[in-house]
Structures are given as C-alpha cells and as structure tokens.
C-alpha positions in Angstrom: 5.3 -0.4 27.2 3.5 -1.8 30.5 0.4 -0.6 31.1 -0.5 -0.4 34.9 -4.3 -2.1 34.8 -7.0 -0.2 36.4 -8.7 -3.0 38.9 -12.5 -3.3 39.7 -13.4 -5.5 42.3 -16.7 -7.0 42.5 -17.6 -9.2 45.2 -20.2 -12.1 45.0 -21.8 -13.1 48.2 -24.1 -16.3 48.1 -26.8 -16.8 50.4 -26.9 -20.1 51.7 -29.5 -21.8 54.3 -27.8 -23.9 56.9 -30.3 -26.2 58.5 -28.9 -27.2 62.1 -28.8 -30.5 63.1 -29.0 -32.0 66.6 -25.3 -32.5 66.2 -24.0 -29.0 67.0 -20.3 -30.1 66.9 -20.5 -31.1 63.2 -22.5 -27.8 62.4 -19.5 -26.0 63.7 -17.2 -27.6 61.7 -18.9 -26.6 58.3 -19.4 -23.0 59.5 -15.9 -22.9 60.0 -14.9 -24.5 56.9 -17.1 -22.0 54.8 -15.5 -19.0 56.7 -11.9 -20.1 55.5 -12.6 -20.1 51.6 -11.5 -17.2 50.0 -13.8 -15.9 47.7 -11.8 -15.0 44.2 -12.7 -11.5 43.0 -13.8 -10.7 39.8 -11.4 -8.0 38.0 -12.0 -6.0 35.4 -8.8 -4.2 33.8 -8.5 -1.9 30.5 -5.3 -0.9 29.0 -4.8 1.9 25.8 -2.2 1.3 23.6 0.1 4.3 22.7 -0.7 5.2 19.0 2.7 5.8 16.9 3.1 7.3 13.6 6.0 5.2 12.4 6.3 3.6 8.6 5.1 0.2 8.7 6.6 -2.7 6.6 4.0 -5.3 6.7 3.3 -8.4 4.3 1.1 -7.9 1.0 1.4 -4.1 0.9 3.3 -1.2 0.4 6.0 -0.4 -2.1 7.2 -2.9 -4.6 10.4 -3.9 -5.9 10.3 -4.5 -9.5 12.8 -7.3 -11.1 14.9 -7.2 -8.1 14.8 -8.5 -4.6 16.0 -5.6 -2.7 17.4 -2.5 -4.6 19.0 -1.2 -1.7 21.7 -3.8 -2.2 21.3 -5.1 -5.6 24.8 -4.9 -7.2 23.5 -3.7 -10.4 21.2 -0.8 -9.2 22.1 -0.2 -5.7 19.4 2.8 -5.0 19.7 3.3 -1.1 17.1 5.7 -1.3 14.4 3.6 -2.0 11.8 2.9 0.4 12.0 -0.9 2.4 9.9 -3.2 0.8 7.8 -6.6 1.7 6.8 -7.4 -1.8 8.6 -7.7 -4.8 7.2 -7.9 -8.8 8.8 -10.0 -11.5 7.8 -10.3 -15.1 8.5 -12.8 -17.6 8.0 -13.7 -21.1 6.5 -16.9 -22.5 9.9 -17.9 -24.4 11.8 -17.7 -21.2 9.7 -20.2 -19.5 9.0 -22.8 -22.3 12.1 -22.5 -24.6 11.4 -25.9 -26.0 8.1 -27.0 -26.3 6.4 -28.9 -23.0 9.8 -28.4 -21.5 9.3 -25.5 -18.7 12.0 -23.3 -17.3 10.5 -24.0 -13.6 14.1 -23.4 -12.3 14.2 -19.6 -13.1 10.9 -18.6 -11.2 11.5 -21.2 -8.4 14.8 -19.8 -7.8 13.4 -16.0 -7.7 10.6 -16.9 -5.3 12.9 -18.6 -3.1 15.7 -15.6 -2.9 12.5 -13.3 -2.1 11.2 -15.7 0.6 14.6 -15.7 2.3 14.3 -11.9 2.7 11.0 -12.5 4.0 9.4 -11.2 0.7 6.2 -12.3 -1.4 6.3 -12.1 -5.0 3.7 -11.0 -7.8 4.0 -12.3 -11.0 2.9 -12.0 -14.4 3.4 -13.9 -17.7 3.7 -12.0 -21.0 3.5 -12.9 -24.7 5.0 -9.5 -26.3 7.1 -6.7 -26.0 7.6 -3.3 -27.4 9.4 -2.9 -30.7 13.5 -3.9 -30.6 13.4 -4.4 -26.8 16.1 -6.5 -25.7 16.9 -8.8 -22.9 19.6 -7.0 -20.5 22.0 -8.2 -18.0 21.8 -10.3 -16.0 19.6 -12.0 -18.3 21.2 -15.0 -20.3 19.5 -13.5 -23.4 21.2 -10.0 -23.0 21.3 -8.1 -26.0 18.8 -10.4 -28.0 15.3 -8.9 -29.0 12.7 -10.0 -27.0 10.4 -11.9 -29.1 7.5 -12.9 -26.2 6.2 -16.2 -27.6 8.5 -19.0 -27.8 10.4 -19.2 -31.2 8.9 -22.8 -31.9 5.3 -21.1 -31.2 6.2 -18.3 -33.4 7.2 -20.6 -36.5 3.7 -22.2 -36.3 1.9 -19.1 -36.2 4.2 -16.5 -38.4 4.1 -17.7 -42.2 7.0 -15.6 -42.8 9.6 -17.7 -40.9 11.7 -20.2 -42.8 14.4 -22.2 -41.7 15.0 -23.6 -37.8 15.8 -20.6 -36.1 13.5 -17.3 -35.8 15.0 -14.0 -36.8 16.4 -11.4 -34.3 13.2 -9.2 -35.1 10.3 -8.4 -32.7 8.0 -6.6 -34.9 5.6 -9.4 -35.1 2.4 -8.6 -33.8 0.4 -11.5 -31.8 -2.8 -12.4 -33.0 -4.6 -13.7 -29.9 -7.7 -15.2 -32.0 -5.0 -17.9 -33.5 -6.3 -21.1 -32.4 -2.6 -22.5 -32.3 -1.5 -19.8 -30.1 -4.5 -20.3 -27.7 -3.8 -24.1 -27.5 0.1 -23.9 -26.7 -0.5 -20.7 -24.2 -3.4 -22.9 -22.6 -1.2 -25.9 -22.0 1.4 -23.8 -20.9 -0.7 -21.9 -18.1 -2.1 -24.9 -17.0 1.5 -26.2 -16.3 2.2 -22.9 -14.4 -0.9 -23.2 -12.2 -0.1 -27.1 -11.3 3.4 -26.1 -10.4 2.4 -22.8 -8.4 -1.3 -22.3 -7.4 -0.2 -23.7 -3.9 2.8 -21.6 -3.6 2.2 -19.5 -0.5 5.1 -17.0 -1.3 3.3 -16.2 -4.5 1.0 -12.9 -3.4 -0.8 -12.7 -6.8 -0.7 -12.7 -10.4 -1.4 -10.2 -13.1 -3.5 -11.3 -16.1 -0.9 -10.0 -18.4 -1.1 -12.7 -21.3 -2.6 -10.4 -23.8 -0.9 -7.2 -25.5 2.3 -4.9 -25.4 4.3 -5.9 -22.2 1.0 -7.6 -21.0 -1.2 -4.6 -20.6 -3.8 -5.3 -22.8 -3.2 -3.0 -25.7 -0.9 -3.1 -28.8 1.1 0.1 -28.1 4.5 0.0 -29.4 3.5 -2.4 -32.0 0.9 -0.7 -33.5 1.4 2.7 -32.5 0.3 4.7 -29.9 -2.5 6.4 -31.4 -5.7 4.6 -30.7 -3.6 1.1 -29.6 -6.5 -0.3 -27.5 -7.5 -4.0 -28.3 -11.1 -2.9 -29.4 -10.0 -0.8 -31.9 -8.3 -3.5 -33.5 -10.9 -5.9 -34.0 -11.0 -7.5 -30.6 -14.4 -8.3 -28.8 -14.8 -9.0 -24.9 -15.6 -12.6 -25.9 -12.4 -13.0 -27.9 -10.5 -12.2 -24.6 -12.9 -14.0 -22.0 -11.1 -17.3 -22.3 -7.7 -16.0 -21.3 -9.7 -14.8 -17.6 -11.0 -18.1 -17.5 -7.8 -19.6 -18.2 -5.9 -17.9 -15.4 -9.1 -18.2 -12.8 -8.9 -22.0 -13.8 -5.4 -22.6 -13.5 -5.1 -20.3 -10.4 -8.2 -20.7 -8.4 -6.4 -20.2 -5.1 -4.6 -17.1 -5.9 -5.3 -13.4 -6.1 -5.5 -11.9 -9.3 -5.4 -8.7 -11.1 -6.1 -7.0 -14.3 -4.9 -3.7 -16.0 -7.4 -1.0 -16.3 -7.4 -1.2 -20.3 -9.4 1.6 -22.2 -12.5 2.8 -22.6 -12.8 0.9 -25.8 -12.5 -2.7 -24.0 -14.7 -4.3 -21.4 -12.5 -6.8 -20.2 -11.6 -5.1 -16.9 -15.3 -4.8 -15.9 -16.0 -8.4 -16.9 -12.9 -9.4 -14.8 -13.9 -7.3 -11.4 -17.2 -8.7 -11.5 -15.8 -12.0 -11.4 -13.3 -11.4 -7.9 -10.6 -10.4 -10.2 -8.5 -7.1 -8.6 -7.2 -4.3 -10.8 -3.9 -2.4 -11.3 -2.9 0.5 -13.7 0.0 1.3 -15.0 1.3 5.0 -15.6 0.2 6.4 -12.3 1.3 10.2 -11.9 1.3 11.4 -15.8 0.4 14.7 -15.9 2.1 15.4 -19.1 0.4 18.3 -21.2 -2.6 17.6 -23.7 -3.7 14.0 -23.2 -2.7 12.2 -19.7 -3.6 9.1 -17.5 -4.1 11.0 -14.6 -6.8 13.5 -16.1 -8.2 11.8 -19.1 -7.1 8.1 -19.2 -8.1 7.0 -15.7 -11.2 8.9 -15.6 -12.5 8.0 -18.9 -11.7 4.2 -18.6 -13.4 4.2 -15.1 -16.6 5.8 -16.2 -16.9 3.5 -18.8 -16.2 0.4 -16.5 -19.2 1.7 -14.5 -21.1 1.8 -17.9 -21.3 5.6 -17.8 -18.9 6.5 -20.8 -19.6 7.5 -24.4 -19.4 3.7 -25.5 -21.8 1.1 -24.6 -20.4 -1.2 -22.0 -22.0 -4.8 -22.1 -20.4 -6.0 -19.2 -20.7 -2.7 -17.1 -19.4 -3.5 -13.4 -21.9 -0.5 -11.4 -20.2 -1.8 -8.3 -16.5 -1.3 -9.7 -15.8 1.4 -7.0 -16.4 -1.1 -4.2 -14.6 -4.1 -5.5 -11.6 -3.0 -3.2 -13.3 -4.6 -0.4 -12.8 -8.1 -1.6 -10.0 -7.8 -4.5 -6.7 -5.8 -4.3 -5.9 -2.5 -6.2 -2.3 -2.1 -7.3 -0.3 0.8 -9.0 2.6 1.5 -11.3 4.5 4.6 -11.7 4.9 6.0 -14.9 8.6 6.7 -15.5 10.0 7.2 -12.4 10.3 9.7 -9.4 13.8 11.1 -10.8 12.0 11.7 -14.3 9.5 13.7 -12.3 12.6 15.7 -10.3 13.7 16.6 -13.6 10.3 18.1 -15.0 9.4 19.9 -12.2 7.0 22.2 -14.1 5.0 19.3 -14.7 5.5 17.1 -11.6 4.9 19.7 -9.0 4.6 19.2 -5.2 0.9 19.5 -5.9 0.5 17.3 -8.9 2.6 14.7 -6.9 0.3 14.7 -3.9 -2.9 14.2 -6.0 -1.2 11.3 -7.7 -0.8 9.7 -4.4 -4.3 10.8 -3.1 -5.7 9.1 -6.0 -4.1 5.8 -5.3 -5.2 6.5 -1.6 -8.8 7.2 -2.9 -8.8 4.1 -5.2 -7.9 1.9 -1.7 -4.6 0.8 -3.4 -2.4 -2.0 -1.5 0.5 -1.8 -3.6 2.6 0.8 -5.4 5.2 0.0 -8.1 8.1 2.6 -7.9 10.1 0.5 -10.6 12.5 0.5 -7.8 13.8 4.1 -8.4 15.4 6.8 -6.3 13.1 9.0 -4.2 14.5 12.6 -4.9 14.5 14.8 -1.7 12.1 17.1 -2.9 9.5 14.0 -2.8 10.4 12.5 0.2 7.7 13.8 2.8 5.2 13.0 0.4 6.2 9.3 -0.2 6.8 8.6 3.3 3.5 9.9 4.2 1.8 7.9 1.4 3.7 4.7 2.5 2.1 5.4 6.2 -1.7 4.8 4.7 -1.0 2.4 1.8 -2.9 -0.5 1.9 -3.8 -1.7 5.9 -3.1 -0.1 9.1 -3.9 -1.6 12.2 -4.6 0.0 15.8 -5.2 -1.7 18.9 -7.7 0.9 20.5 -8.2 -0.4 23.7 -8.2 -3.9 25.8 -10.5 -4.7 28.1 -10.0 -7.8 30.4 -12.4 -9.4 32.8 -11.3 -12.6 34.7 -11.0 -13.8 38.5 -7.4 -14.5 37.8 -7.2 -18.1 39.7 -6.3 -21.5 37.6 -9.0 -22.9 35.3 -11.5 -19.7 35.7 -12.4 -17.9 32.3 -10.6 -14.6 31.3 -12.3 -12.4 28.7 -10.6 -10.1 26.5 -12.5 -7.3 25.0 -10.3 -5.8 22.0 -11.2 -2.8 19.7 -9.5 -2.8 16.5 -9.4 0.1 14.1 -8.2 -0.3 10.3 -6.3 3.6 9.6 -5.1 2.6 6.3 -7.1 2.5 2.9 -7.6 -1.4 2.1 -8.1 -4.2 3.7 -5.6 -7.3 4.5 -6.8 -9.6 1.6 -4.9 -12.7 3.6 -6.0 -13.5 7.4 -3.5 -13.0 10.2 -5.7 -14.4 13.0 -5.3 -12.6 16.4 -3.4 -14.7 19.2 -3.1 -13.8 22.8 -0.4 -15.4 25.1 0.6 -15.2 28.9 4.3 -14.5 29.5 5.9 -15.1 33.1 8.5 -13.5 34.9 11.1 -15.7 33.5 9.6 -14.6 29.8 8.7 -18.2 29.7 5.0 -18.6 27.7 2.7 -20.3 29.8 -0.5 -20.4 27.2 -1.5 -19.4 23.9 -5.0 -18.4 23.3 -6.2 -18.7 19.8 -9.2 -17.1 18.1 -11.2 -17.5 15.2 -11.3 -14.0 13.9 -10.7 -13.1 10.2 -8.9 -9.6 9.8 -9.9 -9.4 6.2 -13.0 -7.8 7.4 -11.4 -5.0 9.2 -12.2 -2.5 6.6 -11.2 0.8 6.4 -13.1 4.0 6.1 -14.9 4.3 2.9 -12.9 7.2 2.3 -10.5 9.5 3.8 -12.8 12.0 5.3 -15.0 9.8 6.9 -14.5 8.3 10.3 -12.9 4.8 10.6 -14.9 1.8 12.1 -14.2 0.1 14.9 -13.9 -3.5 15.4 -14.9 -5.1 18.5 -13.8 -8.7 19.4 -15.0 -10.8 22.4 -12.7 -13.8 23.0 -13.2 -16.1 26.4 -10.3 -18.5 27.5 -9.7 -20.4 30.2 -6.7 -20.3 32.1 -4.2 -23.1 32.6 -4.9 -25.4 35.8 -1.2 -25.4 36.4 -0.7 -21.7 36.4 1.2 -20.5 39.2 0.4 -17.3 41.4 2.5 -14.4 40.0 2.6 -11.5 37.8 2.1 -12.4 33.9 2.3 -10.4 30.9 -0.2 -10.6 28.3 0.8 -10.0 24.5 -1.0 -10.0 21.5 -0.1 -10.6 18.0 -1.5 -11.0 14.0 0.3 -14.2 13.7 1.0 -16.3 10.1 -1.7 -18.7 10.2 -2.0 -21.9 12.3 1.5 -20.5 13.7 2.2 -18.6 16.6 4.8 -16.2 14.6 3.9 -12.7 14.9 3.7 -11.2 11.0 2.0 -7.8 11.2 3.6 -5.0 12.6 0.7 -2.7 14.3 0.7 1.1 14.6 1.0 1.2 18.3 4.1 1.3 20.9 5.2 -2.0 23.0 6.5 -4.3 20.5 9.0 -6.9 21.6 11.7 -8.3 20.1 9.6 -11.1 18.5 7.2 -8.6 17.2 4.4 -9.5 19.3 3.2 -6.4 21.6 3.0 -6.4 25.0 -0.2 -5.3 26.2 -1.0 -5.5 30.0 0.2 -7.0 33.4 -2.1 -9.5 35.2 -1.7 -11.0 38.7 -2.7 -14.7 39.0 -4.3 -15.5 42.5 -4.4 -18.5 44.5 
C-alpha cells in the first residue's frame, strides 16, 4: 500500500552582506548568480501503516512440528489441519547417535537439519538417555520394533553388571544411574563431540537440556512409577545434576538452551534459569480430575523455583517470572487436541482458553502441539493464540525529514511496537531501501538497531511500549530526480533478505514493506 505523504515545506533564508566594490559590473554578476540558485526545501512527511490481524508465520516462534518437517504433507502422518510452522522439534536417544564408541551418527542429525532448512525452518534438538518402559522405535526408524535402550549398548554393558555376552537384551527396564562416573565420562565426551559439530550451525534454534531422566524430562517416571518420580525423591541433589547443565553450556556456548520445569522436589531449574537458560514445560493443558499440571503441578513448581514453596530451595530464583526477557519459554501439549475434544467435559472451551492464556502470560515463544489435528471446536482459540504467541511487530509510524536532493541527509524516525508476548531472541536488523520507478534498488540503508530489546507489554492487560528509532542516512550522489519508493524490512543479519513478516499492510513479493513515496529534486 502506498501512502500519500504529508509535505511540510520550510524555507531557510540566509542573510548575507555583500560589499560592493568599485566594479559595479562584477557586483551585478554576483547578485545575478545568487538569485539563480534554487534553495532546496526541507520536507517532512509522515506515514501511518495499516495494522492487520492475520496469522503470521515467522522465524523462531509459533507452533512446532514434532518429529516431522511438515505434518501437512508427511506421508506417514498427513494432518492438513495442523497449523503451519517455522520450527521443527526432534529428539534422539544417545544410542542412535553413538552406536559404537567414538563413532557418531552425524548424518542422521545433518540430514534432519538440512531437510528442515530446505523448508525455511529451524530446529530444536533434545539428546536423551532413557525411555519409558517397553517403548519401542517406530517407522521410519531403522530400529523399528526394538526396545529403546536410551544409552548405547556398549555403555550399558559397562554400567549394568547384569549384562553378559556381546549384545544387550531387548529390555529397557534399566534405570540409568546419573552419578555413575563411567556414564558421566562417556556422556561428557559425546556431548562435547555434538557441540564441536553443531554449536555454530545457524539452523539450530536451540537445544533442550534433556540428558537426565525418562524422555529427558528430569524425572524417573515410567521407570520408577508415577508416584513421586522426581529426582530429589530418589536421592539426587542439585550438586549431582549441575555438571550436566555445565556440560551443555560448555559444549554449546553460542546456542540458546532450555530446561524442563521439573518439580518442587528439585532445585535444578532455578539454578539453570539464573544462568541464562530458558525453560519449557511438558503436559500443558492437563486438567484431569484430582492432581493435574495446570492447577497443582505448574503453580507449585513455580512457587518453589521462586523460593516460596513448602520445601526450601537452595538455589531459589526470585526473578524467575522475568527471565523471559532474556531467555525463551516453550510448552508442549499434554496428549493432543483430538484427545481433548474426545473429553470435552474436562477440556472445555473455558479450560482450553485458560491453557492458552497461561502460555501467553508466561511469555511463551513455542508451543508444541505434537503435530496433532486441530478439532473444529478449538480452531478459533488456536488461531487467536497463534497471533499472540512469541513476538509480533507493528510499525506504528514513519516520519521522514530531508531536502531530497543528492548527498543530502535523510532522517527516518520510525516507531515500533511488539504486540506479541515475547521478544525475538535473535536479532533481525531494520534495513531501509529506495526503489525507483523501474523497481530497481538504488540504495540500502542499514541500521545498528537490535530488535531483541523490543519487549512486549509486561502482561496482557498493560499498554504495549513504543520503540522509537532515529536513523540518518545520506542520499546517493548519483541519484536521479524522480519518484522513489521507501521500503523497510527486518532482515537476516548481514544480508538484505527480509525474514520477518510485520503485522501491517503493504508487503511486497519479496517480503519487504512499502512505506511511502519520496520525490528527489534537482
């Protein structure tokens, strides 16, 4: 959409004293020359883009695909109603990635990352060491039908004295001892190898610290029963677990990390969040009768993390509820939405809305629906939720001041709002450009801004901050007189490739946004 500029013309008149000389003819020539110079007019024009309410699929946020690249076209799990995604989520057990000591299956991870990248998606990764009882691999895994050991067989033979012979039995009831020095030594070497290979991979959005417990969830559920499966209840102290946090931080110093919310029996989450690690919670939406995650699990754990629980927290994080400003918050759904729809007496529209509101109030960026179907009954709630999840940027106004002649400065004053619930944890700089009548780009104007500082409102009931950005550039010396379009984009760093869709009208085919028309004078 093109916006008609409002033009305010200001004249700057200079008074000069001209000393007449005896040569009247020379003075006349000087006066004539001064009169012939056209004084450039300083112009100010303001545009106000139109805000839109569309669902925007943007990098690093939104609904995630689960163990698939695009569930809508996956031949195994075709579910057309699942929302579009920009992030995929994959988990691997250690035994899949180091089947023989020191021989790493990088090909499995590389292939997965590359397939996601080919679709323009980033990936979140979790490395795990223990599965639930009797869980098996399924198609298309080459281990289809086999019990999931979690740790490699060669490690299991070193730490499980019940194993004899050259192979491991098809049984995964073994409970890993995370205090075992042999396990720790081998796992440390494995994670260091993963970090060396993947720390600089730009297509990895972040990694879960999921080395501990069943499914990497920092508990021993399934293996030790579902009554009090917490690590603290089974003899683990925070000091026993800290080395696994440090290991991941050391191996992936340039990657975002997150950790499960754990429980009121454990202090490891608060230890981690105070050190720049984000948090995630599984089983959001659990409203079953009796004890459930939404009414007891999350509230009690969050109170404990802050140091307000019934058990003392030696590593209490009193600023936990503000950690979202620097580190991400993610959720994974309990069961799936089809299960919710089949149990409508529990998963009422009101409870589902409360579930989504809890995620928004927690300033979430990602929400894993396990690539499930979205029943019609919840479709509107899901769509409204997606519009707020993560960041959502609006450009409120753009004011341009310039004389609009070659080499003259052009000042662009832009005002931005983040009407989502979380910041962008990656910077996508603002870049402006001028485009002539033939759609040829005559100039790019790069900025030094950092959109990671554009925080949303503190909560859904307060006003959204406005971020004012003032940038001054110089028009090219060889720019020709005529009409030009001013466009803007949030780009991939060090490029001019637009990456983020804005919540405004005027998007062009290359995902830049047309803001205003300017006229270059002679």
